[in-house]
Structures are given as structure tokens and as C-alpha cells.
DSSP file (Angstrom, degrees, kcal/mol; ACC not computed):
  #  RESIDUE AA STRUCTURE BP1 BP2  ACC     N-H-->O    O-->H-N    N-H-->O    O-->H-N    TCO  KAPPA ALPHA  PHI   PSI    X-CA   Y-CA   Z-CA
    1    1 A M     >        0   0    0      0, 0.0     4,-1.3     0, 0.0     3,-0.1   0.000 360.0 360.0 360.0 -43.5  -19.6   71.0  -25.0
    2    2 A F  H  >  +     0   0    0      1,-0.2     4,-2.3     2,-0.2     5,-0.2   0.820 360.0  60.3 -68.8 -29.6  -22.3   68.7  -26.2
    3    3 A K  H  > S+     0   0    0      1,-0.2     4,-2.2     2,-0.2    -1,-0.2   0.922 102.1  52.2 -60.1 -42.5  -21.8   66.6  -23.1
    4    4 A G  H  > S+     0   0    0      1,-0.2     4,-2.1     2,-0.2    -1,-0.2   0.878 108.5  51.5 -57.1 -42.0  -22.7   69.5  -20.9
    5    5 A I  H  X S+     0   0    0     -4,-1.3     4,-2.4     2,-0.2    -1,-0.2   0.889 109.6  48.6 -67.7 -40.0  -25.9   70.1  -23.0
    6    6 A S  H  X S+     0   0    0     -4,-2.3     4,-2.4     2,-0.2    -1,-0.2   0.891 110.3  52.3 -66.9 -37.5  -27.0   66.5  -22.6
    7    7 A N  H  X S+     0   0    0     -4,-2.2     4,-2.6     2,-0.2    -2,-0.2   0.893 109.0  49.4 -62.2 -40.2  -26.3   66.7  -18.8
    8    8 A M  H  X S+     0   0    0     -4,-2.1     4,-2.8     2,-0.2    -2,-0.2   0.920 111.0  50.6 -66.2 -44.5  -28.5   69.8  -18.6
    9    9 A A  H  X S+     0   0    0     -4,-2.4     4,-2.4     1,-0.2    -2,-0.2   0.914 111.4  47.9 -64.4 -38.9  -31.3   68.0  -20.5
   10   10 A S  H  X S+     0   0    0     -4,-2.4     4,-2.3     2,-0.2    -2,-0.2   0.930 112.5  48.9 -63.3 -45.3  -31.0   65.0  -18.1
   11   11 A L  H  X S+     0   0    0     -4,-2.6     4,-2.5     1,-0.2    -2,-0.2   0.903 111.4  49.7 -64.3 -40.8  -31.1   67.4  -15.1
   12   12 A L  H  X S+     0   0    0     -4,-2.8     4,-2.4     2,-0.2    -1,-0.2   0.900 111.0  49.2 -67.2 -38.7  -34.1   69.2  -16.5
   13   13 A A  H  X S+     0   0    0     -4,-2.4     4,-1.8    -5,-0.2    -2,-0.2   0.909 112.3  48.2 -61.2 -42.2  -35.9   65.9  -17.1
   14   14 A N  H  X S+     0   0    0     -4,-2.3     4,-2.8     2,-0.2    -2,-0.2   0.927 110.3  52.3 -63.7 -45.4  -35.1   64.8  -13.6
   15   15 A F  H  X S+     0   0    0     -4,-2.5     4,-2.9     1,-0.2    -2,-0.2   0.910 108.9  49.7 -60.6 -46.4  -36.3   68.1  -12.2
   16   16 A Q  H  X S+     0   0    0     -4,-2.4     4,-2.0     2,-0.2    -1,-0.2   0.843 110.8  49.8 -62.5 -33.1  -39.6   67.7  -14.1
   17   17 A G  H  X S+     0   0    0     -4,-1.8     4,-2.3     2,-0.2    -2,-0.2   0.943 112.5  46.4 -68.3 -47.2  -40.1   64.3  -12.7
   18   18 A I  H  X S+     0   0    0     -4,-2.8     4,-2.6     1,-0.2    -2,-0.2   0.929 111.5  53.4 -62.5 -43.6  -39.4   65.4   -9.1
   19   19 A R  H  X S+     0   0    0     -4,-2.9     4,-2.1     1,-0.2    -1,-0.2   0.915 108.1  49.3 -59.7 -45.2  -41.7   68.3   -9.7
   20   20 A A  H  X S+     0   0    0     -4,-2.0     4,-1.7     2,-0.2    -1,-0.2   0.869 111.1  49.7 -60.7 -37.7  -44.5   66.0  -10.8
   21   21 A K  H  X S+     0   0    0     -4,-2.3     4,-2.7     2,-0.2    -2,-0.2   0.912 108.5  52.7 -69.5 -37.6  -44.0   63.8   -7.8
   22   22 A M  H  X S+     0   0    0     -4,-2.6     4,-2.5     1,-0.2    -2,-0.2   0.890 108.4  51.0 -65.4 -37.0  -44.1   66.8   -5.4
   23   23 A Q  H  X S+     0   0    0     -4,-2.1     4,-2.1     2,-0.2    -1,-0.2   0.878 110.8  48.6 -67.7 -35.1  -47.4   67.8   -6.9
   24   24 A D  H  X S+     0   0    0     -4,-1.7     4,-2.1     2,-0.2    -2,-0.2   0.900 110.9  49.8 -67.0 -40.7  -48.7   64.4   -6.4
   25   25 A V  H  X S+     0   0    0     -4,-2.7     4,-3.0     2,-0.2    -2,-0.2   0.916 110.3  52.1 -61.4 -42.7  -47.5   64.4   -2.8
   26   26 A T  H  X S+     0   0    0     -4,-2.5     4,-1.7     1,-0.2    -2,-0.2   0.912 110.7  46.4 -59.9 -46.3  -49.2   67.9   -2.3
   27   27 A E  H  X S+     0   0    0     -4,-2.1     4,-0.6     1,-0.2    -1,-0.2   0.862 112.5  50.9 -68.4 -33.8  -52.5   66.7   -3.6
   28   28 A S  H >X S+     0   0    0     -4,-2.1     3,-1.2     1,-0.2     4,-0.8   0.930 109.3  50.5 -65.7 -45.3  -52.2   63.5   -1.4
   29   29 A L  H 3< S+     0   0    0     -4,-3.0    20,-2.5     1,-0.3    21,-0.5   0.793 101.6  61.9 -66.5 -27.1  -51.5   65.6    1.6
   30   30 A K  H 3< S+     0   0    0     -4,-1.7    -1,-0.3     1,-0.2    -2,-0.2   0.761 106.7  47.2 -63.9 -25.5  -54.5   67.8    1.0
   31   31 A Q  H << S+     0   0    0     -3,-1.2    -1,-0.2    -4,-0.6    -2,-0.2   0.642  94.4  91.0 -92.9 -17.2  -56.7   64.8    1.4
   32   32 A K     <  -     0   0    0     -4,-0.8    17,-0.9    -3,-0.3     2,-0.4  -0.508  67.7-139.7 -83.4 150.0  -55.1   63.4    4.6
   33   33 A K  E     -A   48   0A   0     15,-0.2     2,-0.4    -2,-0.2    15,-0.2  -0.892  13.6-168.5-117.4 142.0  -56.5   64.4    7.9
   34   34 A A  E     -A   47   0A   0     13,-3.1    13,-2.6    -2,-0.4     2,-0.5  -0.993  13.1-162.1-125.0 118.5  -54.6   65.3   11.1
   35   35 A I  E     -A   46   0A   0     -2,-0.4     2,-0.4    11,-0.2    11,-0.2  -0.877   7.0-173.8-112.0 134.5  -56.7   65.5   14.2
   36   36 A G  E     -A   45   0A   0      9,-2.8     9,-3.1    -2,-0.5     2,-0.3  -0.976   5.8-170.8-125.2 140.5  -55.6   67.3   17.4
   37   37 A K  E     -A   44   0A   0     -2,-0.4     2,-0.3     7,-0.2     7,-0.2  -0.918   6.7-173.2-129.9 153.6  -57.5   67.3   20.7
   38   38 A A  E   > +A   43   0A   0      5,-2.0     5,-1.8    -2,-0.3     4,-0.4  -0.992  68.0  21.5-145.2 148.7  -57.3   69.1   23.9
   39   39 A G  T > 5S-     0   0    0     -2,-0.3     3,-1.3     3,-0.2     2,-0.7   0.911 123.9 -69.8  62.6  44.3  -59.1   68.8   27.3
   40   40 A G  T 3 5S-     0   0    0      1,-0.2     3,-0.1    -3,-0.1    -2,-0.1  -0.677 110.2 -24.2  74.5-114.5  -60.1   65.3   26.4
   41   41 A D  T 3 5S+     0   0    0     -2,-0.7    -1,-0.2    -4,-0.1    -2,-0.2   0.149 109.2 108.0-113.3  20.2  -62.7   65.9   23.6
   42   42 A F  T < 5S+     0   0    0     -3,-1.3    17,-2.8    -4,-0.4     2,-0.4   0.880  88.0  25.1 -65.2 -36.6  -63.6   69.4   24.6
   43   43 A V  E   < -AB  38  58A   0     -5,-1.8    -5,-2.0    15,-0.2     2,-0.4  -0.994  69.3-177.4-131.5 127.0  -61.8   70.9   21.7
   44   44 A T  E     -AB  37  57A   0     13,-2.6    13,-3.2    -2,-0.4     2,-0.5  -0.989   4.1-168.9-126.5 134.5  -61.0   69.1   18.4
   45   45 A V  E     -AB  36  56A   0     -9,-3.1    -9,-2.8    -2,-0.4     2,-0.5  -0.986   4.2-160.9-121.9 126.3  -59.0   70.6   15.5
   46   46 A E  E     +AB  35  55A   0      9,-2.9     8,-3.5    -2,-0.5     9,-1.8  -0.928  15.8 169.7-110.4 129.7  -58.8   69.0   12.1
   47   47 A A  E     -AB  34  53A   0    -13,-2.6   -13,-3.1    -2,-0.5     6,-0.2  -0.871  28.7-120.4-129.0 162.2  -56.1   69.9    9.7
   48   48 A N  E >   -A   33   0A   0      4,-2.2     3,-2.2    -2,-0.3   -15,-0.2  -0.457  42.2 -90.5 -95.1 179.6  -54.9   68.5    6.4
   49   49 A G  T 3  S+     0   0    0    -20,-2.5   -19,-0.2   -17,-0.9    41,-0.2   0.579 125.0  61.3 -68.2  -8.3  -51.5   67.1    5.7
   50   50 A L  T 3  S-     0   0    0    -21,-0.5    -1,-0.3   -18,-0.2     3,-0.1   0.474 119.1-107.0 -92.8  -2.1  -50.4   70.5    4.5
   51   51 A G  S <  S+     0   0    0     -3,-2.2     2,-0.5     1,-0.3    -2,-0.1   0.692  71.4 143.9  86.6  18.3  -51.1   72.1    7.9
   52   52 A Q        -     0   0    0     -4,-0.1    -4,-2.2    34,-0.0     2,-0.4  -0.818  52.3-126.4 -90.5 127.9  -54.2   74.0    6.8
   53   53 A I  E     +B   47   0A   0     -2,-0.5    -6,-0.3    -6,-0.2     3,-0.1  -0.606  32.4 174.5 -76.9 126.4  -56.8   74.1    9.6
   54   54 A L  E     +     0   0A   0     -8,-3.5     2,-0.3    -2,-0.4    -7,-0.2   0.767  59.1   3.4-102.3 -33.4  -60.1   72.7    8.2
   55   55 A R  E     -B   46   0A   0     -9,-1.8    -9,-2.9     2,-0.0     2,-0.4  -0.991  48.1-159.6-158.3 146.6  -62.4   72.6   11.2
   56   56 A V  E     -B   45   0A   0     -2,-0.3     2,-0.5   -11,-0.2   -11,-0.2  -0.999  15.3-168.1-128.2 128.2  -62.6   73.4   14.9
   57   57 A T  E     -B   44   0A   0    -13,-3.2   -13,-2.6    -2,-0.4     2,-0.4  -0.966   1.4-165.8-119.8 128.6  -65.2   71.7   17.0
   58   58 A L  E     -B   43   0A   0     -2,-0.5   -15,-0.2   -15,-0.2   -16,-0.1  -0.931  29.9-111.0-113.6 135.0  -66.0   72.8   20.6
   59   59 A D    >>  -     0   0    0    -17,-2.8     4,-1.5    -2,-0.4     3,-0.8  -0.406  24.4-129.5 -62.9 133.4  -68.0   70.6   23.0
   60   60 A P  H 3> S+     0   0    0      0, 0.0     4,-2.9     0, 0.0     5,-0.2   0.857 108.1  58.9 -54.0 -35.2  -71.4   72.2   23.6
   61   61 A G  H 3> S+     0   0    0      1,-0.2     4,-2.0     2,-0.2     5,-0.1   0.890 102.7  54.0 -64.2 -36.1  -70.9   71.9   27.4
   62   62 A L  H <4>S+     0   0    0     -3,-0.8     5,-1.1     2,-0.2     4,-0.5   0.896 111.3  44.3 -62.7 -41.8  -67.7   74.1   27.0
   63   63 A I  H ><5S+     0   0    0     -4,-1.5     3,-1.4     1,-0.2    -2,-0.2   0.922 111.0  53.6 -69.1 -45.4  -69.7   76.8   25.3
   64   64 A A  H 3<5S+     0   0    0     -4,-2.9    -2,-0.2     1,-0.3    -1,-0.2   0.849 105.3  54.9 -62.0 -33.0  -72.6   76.6   27.7
   65   65 A D  T 3<5S-     0   0    0     -4,-2.0    -1,-0.3    -5,-0.2    -2,-0.2   0.671  97.1-146.1 -72.4 -15.7  -70.2   77.1   30.6
   66   66 A Q  T < 5 +     0   0    0     -3,-1.4     2,-1.3    -4,-0.5     3,-0.2   0.868  36.8 161.8  52.5  40.8  -69.0   80.2   28.9
   67   67 A D     >< +     0   0    0     -5,-1.1     4,-2.1     1,-0.2    -1,-0.2  -0.689   9.4 173.5 -96.0  85.6  -65.5   79.6   30.3
   68   68 A Q  H  > S+     0   0    0     -2,-1.3     4,-2.8     1,-0.2     5,-0.2   0.868  74.9  54.4 -60.3 -42.6  -63.5   81.8   27.9
   69   69 A E  H  > S+     0   0    0      2,-0.2     4,-1.7     1,-0.2    -1,-0.2   0.939 110.0  47.5 -64.5 -42.9  -60.2   81.4   29.7
   70   70 A L  H  > S+     0   0    0      1,-0.2     4,-2.8     2,-0.2     3,-0.3   0.939 112.5  49.1 -64.1 -45.2  -60.5   77.5   29.3
   71   71 A I  H  X S+     0   0    0     -4,-2.1     4,-2.5     1,-0.2    -1,-0.2   0.929 110.0  51.7 -56.9 -46.6  -61.4   77.8   25.7
   72   72 A E  H  < S+     0   0    0     -4,-2.8    -1,-0.2     1,-0.2    -2,-0.2   0.790 112.7  45.9 -64.3 -30.3  -58.5   80.1   25.1
   73   73 A D  H  X S+     0   0    0     -4,-1.7     4,-0.9    -3,-0.3    -1,-0.2   0.860 115.1  45.6 -76.5 -40.5  -56.1   77.6   26.7
   74   74 A L  H  X S+     0   0    0     -4,-2.8     4,-2.4    -5,-0.2     5,-0.2   0.830 101.2  65.4 -77.2 -30.9  -57.5   74.6   24.9
   75   75 A L  H  X S+     0   0    0     -4,-2.5     4,-2.7     1,-0.2     5,-0.2   0.935 103.5  43.8 -59.9 -51.1  -57.6   76.0   21.4
   76   76 A P  H  > S+     0   0    0      0, 0.0     4,-2.7     0, 0.0    -1,-0.2   0.874 112.8  53.8 -63.1 -33.9  -53.9   76.5   20.9
   77   77 A A  H  X S+     0   0    0     -4,-0.9     4,-1.9     2,-0.2    -2,-0.2   0.927 112.1  43.8 -66.8 -40.8  -53.1   73.1   22.4
   78   78 A A  H  X S+     0   0    0     -4,-2.4     4,-2.1     2,-0.2   -33,-0.2   0.904 114.2  50.1 -70.3 -40.8  -55.5   71.3   20.0
   79   79 A I  H  X S+     0   0    0     -4,-2.7     4,-2.5    -5,-0.2    -2,-0.2   0.933 111.3  48.8 -63.9 -42.6  -54.2   73.4   17.0
   80   80 A N  H  X S+     0   0    0     -4,-2.7     4,-2.2     1,-0.2    -1,-0.2   0.879 110.2  51.2 -64.7 -37.2  -50.6   72.6   17.9
   81   81 A A  H  X S+     0   0    0     -4,-1.9     4,-1.6    -5,-0.2    -1,-0.2   0.887 111.8  47.2 -63.1 -38.3  -51.4   68.9   18.2
   82   82 A A  H  X S+     0   0    0     -4,-2.1     4,-2.0     2,-0.2    -2,-0.2   0.907 113.0  48.7 -70.4 -41.9  -53.1   68.9   14.8
   83   83 A L  H  X S+     0   0    0     -4,-2.5     4,-2.5     2,-0.2    -2,-0.2   0.855 108.3  54.1 -67.4 -37.0  -50.2   70.8   13.2
   84   84 A T  H  X S+     0   0    0     -4,-2.2     4,-1.8     2,-0.2    -1,-0.2   0.905 110.8  45.5 -64.2 -42.3  -47.7   68.4   14.7
   85   85 A K  H  X S+     0   0    0     -4,-1.6     4,-2.1     2,-0.2    -2,-0.2   0.842 110.2  54.4 -68.7 -34.0  -49.5   65.4   13.2
   86   86 A A  H  X S+     0   0    0     -4,-2.0     4,-2.6     2,-0.2    -2,-0.2   0.939 107.5  50.9 -64.7 -45.8  -49.8   67.3    9.8
   87   87 A K  H  X S+     0   0    0     -4,-2.5     4,-2.7     1,-0.2     5,-0.2   0.909 108.4  52.0 -60.8 -37.9  -46.0   67.8    9.9
   88   88 A E  H  X S+     0   0    0     -4,-1.8     4,-2.3     2,-0.2    -1,-0.2   0.915 109.2  50.2 -65.4 -39.8  -45.6   64.0   10.5
   89   89 A L  H  X S+     0   0    0     -4,-2.1     4,-2.2     2,-0.2    -2,-0.2   0.905 112.0  48.0 -58.0 -44.2  -47.8   63.3    7.6
   90   90 A H  H  X S+     0   0    0     -4,-2.6     4,-2.1     2,-0.2    -2,-0.2   0.912 112.0  47.3 -61.1 -48.4  -45.7   65.6    5.4
   91   91 A A  H  X S+     0   0    0     -4,-2.7     4,-2.2     1,-0.2    -2,-0.2   0.875 112.5  50.2 -65.0 -38.2  -42.4   64.2    6.5
   92   92 A E  H  X S+     0   0    0     -4,-2.3     4,-2.0    -5,-0.2    -1,-0.2   0.911 109.0  51.2 -68.1 -41.2  -43.6   60.6    6.0
   93   93 A A  H  X S+     0   0    0     -4,-2.2     4,-2.2     1,-0.2    -2,-0.2   0.912 111.3  49.0 -62.9 -40.4  -44.9   61.4    2.5
   94   94 A L  H  X S+     0   0    0     -4,-2.1     4,-2.3     1,-0.2    -1,-0.2   0.915 110.7  49.5 -65.1 -42.9  -41.5   63.0    1.5
   95   95 A S  H  X>S+     0   0    0     -4,-2.2     5,-1.9     1,-0.2     4,-0.8   0.853 111.3  49.3 -67.7 -29.5  -39.6   60.0    2.8
   96   96 A E  H  <5S+     0   0    0     -4,-2.0     3,-0.3     2,-0.2    -1,-0.2   0.877 110.8  50.8 -71.4 -36.3  -41.9   57.7    0.9
   97   97 A M  H  <5S+     0   0    0     -4,-2.2    -2,-0.2     1,-0.2    -1,-0.2   0.878 110.0  49.3 -69.6 -33.5  -41.4   59.8   -2.2
   98   98 A S  H  <5S-     0   0    0     -4,-2.3    -1,-0.2    -5,-0.1    -2,-0.2   0.673 108.9-124.2 -77.4 -16.6  -37.6   59.7   -1.8
   99   99 A G  T  <5S+     0   0    0     -4,-0.8     3,-0.2    -3,-0.3    -3,-0.2   0.713  81.7 113.7  79.6  19.8  -37.6   55.9   -1.3
  100  100 A M    > < +     0   0    0     -5,-1.9     3,-1.7    -6,-0.2    -4,-0.2   0.043  27.4 124.2-110.7  23.2  -35.9   56.2    2.0
  101  101 A G  T 3  S+     0   0    0     -6,-0.5    -1,-0.1     1,-0.3    -5,-0.1   0.755  77.9  41.6 -57.6 -30.7  -38.7   54.9    4.2
  102  102 A D  T 3  S+     0   0    0     -3,-0.2    -1,-0.3    -7,-0.1    -2,-0.1   0.252  81.5 132.9-103.5  12.9  -36.7   52.1    5.8
  103  103 A M    X   -     0   0    0     -3,-1.7     3,-2.0     1,-0.1     4,-0.4  -0.437  66.8-106.7 -68.0 132.0  -33.5   54.1    6.4
  104  104 A P  T 3  S+     0   0    0      0, 0.0    -1,-0.1     0, 0.0    -2,-0.1  -0.354 103.6  15.7 -60.0 135.3  -32.1   53.7    9.9
  105  105 A G  T 3> S+     0   0    0     -3,-0.1     4,-1.8     1,-0.0     5,-0.1   0.380  88.9 116.2  85.8  -5.4  -32.7   56.8   12.0
  106  106 A L  H <> S+     0   0    0     -3,-2.0     4,-2.7     1,-0.2     5,-0.2   0.872  70.6  59.1 -69.9 -33.0  -35.3   58.3    9.6
  107  107 A K  H  > S+     0   0    0     -4,-0.4     4,-2.4     1,-0.2    -1,-0.2   0.898 105.7  48.1 -60.6 -38.6  -38.0   58.1   12.2
  108  108 A D  H  > S+     0   0    0      2,-0.2     4,-2.2     1,-0.2    -1,-0.2   0.903 112.2  49.6 -67.8 -37.6  -36.0   60.3   14.6
  109  109 A I  H  X S+     0   0    0     -4,-1.8     4,-2.4     2,-0.2    -2,-0.2   0.910 111.3  48.9 -67.7 -39.2  -35.4   62.8   11.7
  110  110 A I  H  X S+     0   0    0     -4,-2.7     4,-2.3     2,-0.2    -2,-0.2   0.921 111.3  50.9 -64.0 -43.0  -39.1   62.8   10.9
  111  111 A N  H  X>S+     0   0    0     -4,-2.4     5,-3.3     1,-0.2     4,-0.5   0.896 109.5  49.8 -60.4 -41.2  -39.9   63.4   14.6
  112  112 A K  H ><5S+     0   0    0     -4,-2.2     3,-1.0     3,-0.2    -1,-0.2   0.910 110.7  49.1 -65.6 -42.8  -37.5   66.3   14.7
  113  113 A I  H 3<5S+     0   0    0     -4,-2.4    -2,-0.2     1,-0.2    -1,-0.2   0.899 111.1  51.5 -58.2 -39.9  -39.1   67.9   11.6
  114  114 A A  H 3<5S-     0   0    0     -4,-2.3    -1,-0.2    -5,-0.2    -2,-0.2   0.541 120.4-111.5 -77.9  -9.4  -42.5   67.4   13.2
  115  115 A G  T <<5S+     0   0    0     -3,-1.0     2,-0.3    -4,-0.5    -3,-0.2   0.667  73.6 128.5  87.9  19.6  -41.3   69.1   16.4
  116  116 A E      < -     0   0    0     -5,-3.3     2,-0.3    -6,-0.2    -1,-0.3  -0.699  54.9-123.6-105.8 158.9  -41.4   66.2   18.7
  117  117 A Q        -     0   0    0     -2,-0.3    -5,-0.0    -3,-0.1    -9,-0.0  -0.779  28.9-109.2 -97.5 146.6  -38.6   64.9   20.9
  118  118 A S              0   0    0     -2,-0.3    -1,-0.0     1,-0.1   -10,-0.0  -0.440 360.0 360.0 -70.2 145.5  -37.3   61.4   20.7
  119  119 A P              0   0    0      0, 0.0    -1,-0.1     0, 0.0    -2,-0.0   0.501 360.0 360.0 -66.3 360.0  -38.2   59.2   23.6
């Protein structure tokens, strides 16, 4: 009976340690930047490592041309590129936290999590 209690205490201590590490990872990811571009540099989207969009920049020439259809095409492409990079940052941070950074095949798993296809 007491052995079960000590196992629960150990489990709780491990959980609290993991929770603290996850909070550190989250704070770190908030500071990392993922940039997505479309149409060359016509549209640039900046996201953080959590996938939150921070900034969208449009080339002034694109706005001057008033090409709404082109802007509507380029925005999702740039946003998706930034979010894919944010997912990569997130997956890499989790693999570093787990200590499995050099595990064979991990890069393929990270790419799948990030929504990319293996070459």
C-alpha cells in the first residue's frame, strides 16, 4: 500500500518537472520567429514558434497595383509557409526537451508533424 503512495509521489514530481519544462519551451517558442514569404518578397508573414501570426508585410508596389486577386492568392501561401516553419520550431523544441534530438528517423517524424513530405 505504501509503495503505491510513493510511486504516486514520484509520478507527481515527474509530472511537475515535465510541466515546468513545457512552460519553458512555450516561453522559448514565443520568442522564436518563423518567416513565410510568397511571390518573392511581395508578401511576408511573421509568426512565432507557437504559430501565432505576429505581422503581415505587403510590398508597396503590390498595394499600388491594387491587384486584389494576387494579394488574396499570396496571403494564404505566405501564412502557410510561416505556420509550417513554426510547426518545425515546435517539433524541434519538443525533441530537444525529450532528449531524443539525435534519434534516427526523428527528422522525418518532425517533417510529418510540420506538414511536409519527405524528399
